N, C-alpha and C positions, 0 to 999 in steps of 0.2 A: 598506509596512509588513511586517516578518518574523512569520510566523505561528510558524515553528518556528525556533528557534536554539539550536544546540549549540555548547559550548565545553568544549574539552579533555575530552571524554565518553569514558569508559574503563570497559570491563566485564571483570572477572576472574573465571576459574572455576578452582578447585583440583581438579585431577585427579591423585589419589595424590599423589607428591611434587613433582609438577609444577604450574606455574601457567600457565594458558592465557589470553592476553590477546585474547578474542574481538573487542573494540573498543579500539582504542589510541590515547587521545587525540584524537579526531574533533572537527573544528570543521565547521558545516554551517549554512547560512540558506536556508530556503525561504520565499517572499514569499506573502502571501494571494493565491489564486487561481493559482498554478502548477500545472503538471503534471510531477511529476519521476518518474523511473524509477531505481530503485537496482539495481545488477547486479553480477555477480561469482560466482566459482566456488563450490563446496560449500566452507565454513571461511572464505570471505572477510570475513565479519562481516556480511553484508547482512541475516540474518534477525535477528541480534541488534540490529542497527540498527532494524529495524521494531519490534521487540518493546519497545524502550526509546522510540521516538517515539510509539509506541501506548500508552504508560503500562501496558504488559502486564509489564514487568519494572523493576528499578531500577538505574541506574548504580552502578559502585563508586566513581568518582569524576567530578568536572567538573559541569558545569551543563546543564540543559535548560528552556528557557523556551519556552512554548505560549502564544502570543497575549500575549507580554509577562509571562507568570506562570511564576515558577521551580516547575516541577512535580517536579523531582528528587529532593525530600524530603518529598513529601506522605505523609499517611498512607494506609494501605490504603483506608480509606472514601472519604478525599478522592480519591483515584486512581480509585476505581470511579466517582466522580460525573462526573469530567472523561471517562472513556472513554464513558460513557453519554450526556452532554449534548455532548461536541465533538469525537467521532471515531467514524467508522462503520468496520467491519470487513468485508473479503470475504476469504473463504480459499479456498484451492485445493480443498478437500474439502466446500465449500458449509457444512458445520455446521448442517445443519437437524435439526429434530426431526420425525422420520418419523412419529409417530403423530398430528401434527396438520396442519391444511391450510396452504397457502401463505398466506393471509390472517392465521392466527394466528402463524405464524412469522415474519412481518413485524411483528407487534404486540407482539413480545417485549420489544424495547427499551424500548417505550412503558410497558409493565407495570412494569419495573424503575425507570423515571422516575416511577411513580406517576401517570400521566396515566390519566384516567378514559373520555375520549371518544377511543377507540383506532380504531373501526372506519373511519370517514371518512379519517382520516390514512394508514391501512394501506392503503385503497383506492386512495387517491391516489397512493401511492409505486409500487403494482402497476402503475397506469396509466401511470406515468413509464417504466416499465421495460416496457411493452408486453405486460403480463401479466393484464390485468384478468379476461378470459375463463376464466382458470385458478385464481382466487382459492380456489375451495372444493376444489381437489385437493391431494392429499397428495404429498409429495416422490417417492414410489415410482411415482407416476401420472404424473410428468413427466420430460422428457429431462434429459440432463446440462446443456444450455444453459438450459433454463428454470429448474432449479434454482439456476444461478448468477445468473440474473436475480431470482428470489426472494431470494438473498442479498444482491443489490445494494439491492434495495429494503428490506430489513431495514436495511442499513447508512444509508440516507438518510430513514428514516421519521422520525427525531427531528430532521433538517434540520441535521447537523452541520457545521462549517465544513470539516473535514478527513476524507477517506475514504481509508484504507489498504487496499491489495489486495496479499496475498502468493500470486503465481503464480496469478493468478485465470483463467488461460486453460490453465493445465498439465493439466487433465483433459479437454480438450475439443479436437475436430477443428478444423483451420485456419478453416473457413468459420465454424463458430460461435464460435470465438476472435475472429474479426474482428467478429462482432456485438456480442459483450461488449465489445471495445476500443470500439467505436463508442459505447456507452453512457457509458463512463468520459470519452471526448471531450465527449460532450454534457453530463455533469455538471460538466466542468471549465468549459466555455464559458458555463454558468449561474453561475459564480461559485465553485464547490467546488474546493477544493485537494485534489489526487491526489497521494499518494506511492504508487508501485507498485514491488514487489519482482519480479523476474523474471531469468532467465538467457537469454531468447531475444531475439536482434536485432531481429527483426521486430516484437517487441512493444514493446522499448524506445524503439525509434526513433519511435514514434509518441506518445510525451512531448515536452514542450517541452525537456526538460534529462535528460543522462544522467550519473549518479554512479557511477563504476566502483570497487568495492572489492577490496582484496587485503590479506590478513594484517591484518585490523583496522583498516585504513587506507584513506583516499580516494587512490586511484591517480590518477584523474583527473575533472574535474568540467566537462561542457562543454555548449552548447546541441546539442541534435539535428541542428539545421539544418546544423551544420558536419560532420556526419558523413553525412548522407544521400546516397546514390548511392555511397559508398565501400564498397571490398570487406572488410568487417569479418567475422570468423568468428563463427558461430553455434554455437559447440560447447556439448556438455552441460555443460562444466566453467565455462561463463560468457564473457561478452563480452570482448574484448581489442582492443588498438589493432591496426590492420594492421600486418605486418613494414614496419619501416623509417619507419613515420610519427613525427613528432615528438609530443611531449606535448601535449594540447591548451591547456595554460596557457602553451605557448610559441608559440601559432598554429595554426590550421586545419592538418589533415593534409597533406602535399604532394599535388598531383594525380598521380593515376595515369599 
C-alpha cells in the first residue's frame, strides 16, 4: 500500500519577472515500510520535494495523498496536526532548544499533541537511540552525533509512520554519520517509512531505493541494489549516473 502518492505535483516561485518551477509535475509513490533516498544537485528540487512531502509547504498544483488522504489542500491547522501525528523530522542542523535538556527536547512533539504522560515516552525514545544516560544533558553538553540522536528521538517519540531526514549526516564526520545511518536502518527495519534527502552517494546507497532529481523533475528512480558497487560520482553537486550508463528505467547500468 502506498503511504505517499504524488500526482503531477508542481511548485512555482515568482522571482521578479521570472517563474521558477522548483517542482515540475512530479509523480511518485512510496510504499509503507520503504527506505527512500532523494538526491540531486542544489536547485534540483529535492528540498522542495521534502517540504511538500513533509507538509511544510503546499503545492501550486497537483495532488499529494498521505496514507490515502489528500493533504495537498488541507488548512494550516490540519497540516500542523498531520505533521505532529504522522511525520517525524530530522534536520542537518538538529534544531534543538539549547536551554532545555535532551529529555525535554524529545518531549516537544508530545506537548503540541497535548499528551500529558510524556516522560516515559521520551525516555523510551532516547533509549531507542542509545542516549538514555544523557537524558538530562543540554545540547551544548552533547557531541554532534549525540545531538542528532536526540533529534531522531524527538522525531519518533509520537511513533509516526513516516520519518523525513534532510541531510542528517551533513554536519557529522564519516564514522558518526555511519552510526546515524545505522539508526535509520534500524527504524526502517521496525516498520517506519524513511525518506532521506542527501547529495552523498555513500549515504543514499544505504536506502532501498534512490530517486534522482534534476530541474524539478525525477531524472531516474531505481532500487539501490542495481547501483551498488558501481562507480557513481559523489560530487558536492549531487549524485549522477556513471558516464555511459543507461537510464535505470531502461535496465541496470552496464557492467564496468
